[in-house]
Residue, then its C-alpha position, 0 to 999 in steps of 0.5 A: m033552556t036550549g044551546q050550549f049553556a046549561i045553567r041551573k035556574a036554582g040559586f039565580i033568584g032575580f037573575d032571570h035577565i042574564l039567563k035570557e042574555l045567555e041564551q041570546i048570546s048563544t043564538h047570536a054566537m056565529d055573528h062575528y062581523p065586524p070583529h071588536n074587542i073589549v079592553k079593560y084598563d081598570e076597574h072602572e074603564f073599559a073600551i069597545e074596539i070595533a074594527v071598521a077599515g073602510f068605513t068613515k066617521d059619517e058611515v058609522s053610528a052609535e046610540l045608547k038606548e035603554g042600556v043597549l049600545t047599538v053600533t051601525g055601519e053602512h058603507e056608500s059605495r064610491g064607484r071604484e073597481f076591485i080587482h080583488r076585495g079582502i077588506s069587508t065593507k058590508k053593512f052591520k048592526r052589533q049590540f052590546r048590553l051595558s050594565e046599569h051604572t056603565q056611561v059612554h065617555g067618547a068615541e073616535i075612529k083611529d087606525g081603522l078601529l071605532v074605540i068607544n070608551l066606557k066608564v062605571v061610575i057606581p053612585e055613592e049610596q050604592r058603593p060598598r061600605l063597612i057597617e060598624i057592629k056595636 
């Protein structure tokens, strides 16, 4: 495996997809636009905050397909002339791989941030349980 991640494959039976994800992350580590936060509210609720200042809600879209959340943005020129442009509105596409039991529970743009709320919902049959020993 190349890149900055050197992980021994021994002991990782069935986790090849995680190793591939780490390799992909290291390959795309320089892609920082637009900046984002991942916020943990509690053990099961999270949010992804993406800086989208200058974009309207009609210029941003989010799609969840096969466990991958894809957020795209394409700014439409409004015919304004800028003397200085410090707020970037370039086209973007960010992808986030969600765990198997993570569900999207809404999204909104507020104060220049796209906030996508996530919740981990583990089915009852897969939750940890104590096994009675006789």
